[in-house]
N, C-alpha and C positions, 0 to 999 in steps of 0.2 A: 782134213788137215793139209796144209801146204807141204809139198814134198821138200822144198828148199828149207823151210823152217824145221822140218823133222830131221833132215840131214845135219843142219847146223846144231840142233840140240844134241844129236848123237855124237857129233864131233866134240862138242863141249864136254859131254859126259866122258868120252874116251880120254880127252886131255886131262880131265880131273883125276881119272884113275891112274894115268901115267904119272902125274905129279905126286900122287899119294905113294905110288910104288917107288919112285926115285927117292922120295923123302924117307921112306922106311928103309931103303937100301943104304942111304947115307947114315941112318941111325945104326944099322947093322955094322957098317964099316967102322964107325966110331966106337962101337962096342967091342969089336975084336982087336 
């Protein structure tokens, strides 16, 4: 597997997780 492709996929996965975390954090803020 290409290292560049692997790192790009890893970054994409991390950004998706960060987006999910911020979205759930916004939901928590609106809940309280």
